[in-house]
N, C-alpha and C positions, 0 to 999 in steps of 0.2 A: 500725549505726543505720538504722532504716527510712527516714528522710528525709535521709540524708546527700547524696543527689543534688541537693538544693536549692542547693548551692554550685557545681554543675557546669553551665555554660552549655549544653553539648550535651544535657544531660538536659532542660533547659527547652525546647530546640528540639524534642526528641522528644516531650515532653508536648504542646506546641502542635500538632504534626503529628498526634498521636494523637487529640487533641480534635476537630480538624477532620474527621479520618477517621471518628470515632465519630458525629459529627453527620451526615455524609453517609450513613453506613450506617443511621442511625436515622431518616432522613427518610421512607423508604418505610414503616417501621414506624409512624411518626406519622401518615402519610396514611391508612393502612389503619385505624388506631384511630379517626381522624376519620370515616371512612366508616361503620364499624361503629357508632360512637356516634350517628350521624345517624339510625339506625333506632330510637332511643329517644325518649321524650317530651323536650321542651325542658328541663324541670327536672331531668332525670337525666343529661344529656349531659356536663356538667362533672364530675359525680361519676364517671362511667364513664371519662372521660379521665384524671382524676387517679389513679384506681385502676389503670388500665391502665399508665400510665407509672411509677407506683410499683412495681408488680409487675415491670415490665421492669428497673427499676434493681436491685431486690432479686435478681432472677434472674441478672443479669450479675455482681453482686457475689458471689453464691453460687458461680457458675461460676469466677470468678477466685480465690476462696478455695480451691476444690478444683481448682486448676490442674493438679495431678499427674494427677487423673482425666481432665481435659479433654485432656491430652497423649496419654493412652492411647487416646482415641477415634480418633486417626489411624492406629492400628495395624490392619492388614488382619484381617478376621474370616473371610471366605470369598471364593471366586473364582467369578464368573459370566461365562461366555463369554470367558475370558481377562482379565477386569477384576477387580481386587482391590477388594472392598467393605469399608469400615471402618464403625465406629459413627457417625462424623461423616457419612459418605456416606449411611447409612441415614436419619439425621435430616434431611439436606438433601433427599433424595428424598421423604420423607414430607411435609416442610414445603413443598416445591415443589408436590407434588400437592394439598396443602391450599390453597395460594395459587391454583392453577389452578382448583380446584373453587369456592372462595368467590368468586374474581374473576369466573368465568363466570356464577355464579348472580346476583351483584350486578349485573353488566353486563346480564344478561337482564332483570332487574327494572327497571333504569333505562331500557333501550331500549323495553320494553313500556309504560312509564309507570305501573307499579303498585308503586312502591317502598314506599308506605305505604297501598296500597289494601286495604280490608277489605270485608266483606259489607255490602250496603245503601248503598254509597257512603261509609261511615264510614272515618275514618283508623284504621289498625291499626298498632300498634308492637310491636316485639319485646320479649321478657321481659328484664329487666335482667341477671340472672345468666347467661342464655343468651349474651348479648353478652359478658359478662365472661369466660366460658369460652373463647369464640373469641379474645378478645384475649390470654388467657394462652397458648393454643396458638400464636398468632402471635408472641408475645414469645419463646417457647422457640426458635423457628426463628431469628429475627433476633438473639437474644442469643448463641446459639452461634456464629454467623458473626462477630459483633462481637468476642467474646472471643478466638476463634482468631486473628483479625486482630491484636488487641492483643498476644497472646503472640508472634506472629511478628515484631512490630516492636520491642518493648522487652522487657527481661528483669526489670526491677524491678517487683515486685507493687504497691508503693505508687504508682508512676507510672501503672500501668494503672488502679488503682481511682480515683485522682484524675481521670484523663481521663474515665472512665466517669461519675463523679458530675457533673463540670462539664458534660459533653455532655448528660446527662439534665436538668440544671437549665435549660440553654438550650432544650431541646426542650419542657420544661414551660411555660416563659415564652412560647414561640412557638406552643404548641398551640392556645390559645384563639383568637388571630387567624386561625390556619390553619383551624380549624373554622368560624369565621364566614365566611371567604372561600369555603370549599368549599360552605357552605349557600347563599351568594348566587349562586354560579356553577355550575349543574348540568353544564355542558360540561367544567368542570375535573374533576368527579367521573368522567366518562367517560374522560377522558385518564388520570387516576390509575389507574383500574381496568385500562386497557390496559397501562400501565407495570407494574402488579403482575402481570399475566398474563405479561409478558415476563420479569420477575424470577423468577416461579415456574418458567417453562420453563428459565431459566438455572440455577436451583438443581437441578432434576432432571437436566439435562445434566451439571452439575458432579459431582453425586452418582454418576452412571454413569461418570465418568472422562473425560468430554469437556471439554477446556479451552476455556472461553469467556472471551476477553480482557475484562477489566473496562472497558478504554478504549472498546471498541466499544459496550458496554452503556451507559456514561455518555454517550457521544456521541449515541446514539439518544435517550436521555432528554432531554439538553440540547436537541437539535433539536426534539423534540416540545413541550417547554416554550416554546421560542422561537416556534413556530408558534401555540401557544395564546395567548401574550402578544400577538402581533399581532392575533389574533382578538378578544381582550378590548379592545384599544386601538380597534379598528374599532367595536365595539359602544359603547364609551364616547363616541366622536365622534358616532355616530348619535344617542345619547341627548342629547348636548349640543346638536346641531342641532335636535332636536325641542323641547327646552326653550326655544329661542330664540323660539318662537311663544308666543302667549298661551295660557293654560290652556283657555279655552273653544274657541279655534280648534284647539288640539291635540286636544281631545276630539272635535270635529266631524270632523277629519281621520281619527281612529281609527274612528269610526262609518262614515264613507263608505268607508274602505278595507275594513272588514269586510263591508259590503254588496256590495262588488265582488269578493267571493271567487268564484273560478272564471272571472273575466274577465281580459282582458289589462290589465296595469298594477296588479294588486292588490298590496297591501303584504305584506311578509314579516311573520310573526308577531312577530318581535323588534322590528320597526319599530313595530308597533301597540302592543306593550308599552312601548316607549320613549315613545310619544306620550301614553299615559295614565298614565305613572309618577307616583306620589304625591310631591308636593314638600312636603307639610306646610303648605300655605298656607291651609288651611281648606276648607270645602265649595265645590265647583266650581259647583253649580247650586242655585238656590233650591228649597225643598221643593215648590212648585207645579210647577216645571219637571221635577223628578225624577219626580213622580207622573205627569205627562203623558207623559214618555218611557217609563216603565214600562208605562203603559196601551197606548201605541202598539206597543211591542215584544210585548206579550202579546195583541194583537188577533188575530194569526194563529191562536191556539189556541182562539178562540171561534167559535161559529156565527153566522149572519147575524141570527137573531131575537134573540140576546143583545146584539147591537150596535145594530140598528135597531128602532125602535118602529113598528108599522103605523099608518098615518094614522088609521084608525078608533079606535085605542086611545089616541090622544094626547089630552091635556087642552089645549084651546085657550082663549085669551082673545080676546074680541071688543071692539073699541074702544067698542061701544055698551053693554057690560055695566056695570051699576051697581057701585058700590064694594063693596057687601057680597058680591056674586057673585065679584068678583075676590079678595076676602079668603078666601072659602070655597075657591076653587080653589088658592090658595097654601097653605092649611091642609092640603092633601093631602100636603105634604112635598116638593114639587118646588123645586129651586133656581132654575129659570127656566122660563118658559112661552112658547110661540109666540103672537104677537099678529097677528090678522087683522082684516079688515073685511068683515063680512056673509058672506063666503064663505071656505071653508078651502082654496081652490084655490091660494092664494099666501100665504106668510108675509111680512108686512110687516117685522116686527122681532122681537127676543127681549126679552121683559120680564124683567128680572133680579131684581125684588123687588116686594113689594106696594105700596111707597111710590111706585111709578110712577103709580099711580092716585090722583087727588084728587077727592073728591066735590064736586058743584056743587048745593047745596040748591035753588037757584032753578029750574034746568032739570031736575033729577032725573037728570042724566047725569054721566058721569065725564070728567074732563080728564086728559091724560097728560103726564107730565114727560119731556121728551126727554133729560134728563141721565142717566136710568137705563134708557133703551131703547137696545138695541144693534142695528145692522143685521144681517140674516141673513148667514150664512157658508156 
């Protein structure tokens, strides 16, 4: 009977152990799928993730179904410098070289900051099926290692297939949160790429006949993850401390720190990012304030004549001007005009609208409302 092992407690223990081992062996596969899927547009990433994991499941089930052929892969094919090379060794060497190549290229793109850079500053994504082909090649390497591990642990084919299916379902459920976590934390991507480089090197070494203890490999991975966890915790505490300030004060801190670039005491970029993090509380500044800040920041790109108006070209208001002259000057389209008395040597105030001036029919002169006149600044 195919499932007669279900009444054997030791078989259940072996199944649980194999499931855990399959999940551990599949994490690196899952991480690399997440990194490759991140090269696609957002609406295609989940599709690529599901296709990649489904192909990995089908590939492992197919290898388990042809278990007799998988066993023959361990038979030596030829000898190089005294080392016997089998079909499994060839696959491990090619897969390790593939991991080293892809990991190096991805790491270079991330370090240079052009992971999605295209021409003209536009975002450029990879082709969908190009990413799928890379995922299939990756699945082939990790599936073979996973299947051979399963064959070495248990002898019942149904136990091996059950463990593979359960482990893959767990990874499918965990893949979406993992992709979201990787997208939110770029430093985690760098860490994962470094770990994949280490795994690729170990695969090449194992294919060449050098024994690399898995315990050392997993200890290095665990230590790296622990260091990164401490790093993420420190960033979380930094962001929490920044959010203790008011939003406007936080934005002011960020601007001041950015202006202090190159001086002693300047803020770390991550601190600035934490200070201006969006909390979903609505607009931080009023539209008028935002416009003012944008104009101030863009002032350095303008020449002097575009900012300052020569005195001879300005339109002035004289306190002695009759009302119709005042209205004619405001009809030119100015929002406010300088107000002077007899001479333009000094600006008394800024007249902000035509209603500042009220006509006086008896004297033929204008009177000025102080409510709408602003002192010069």
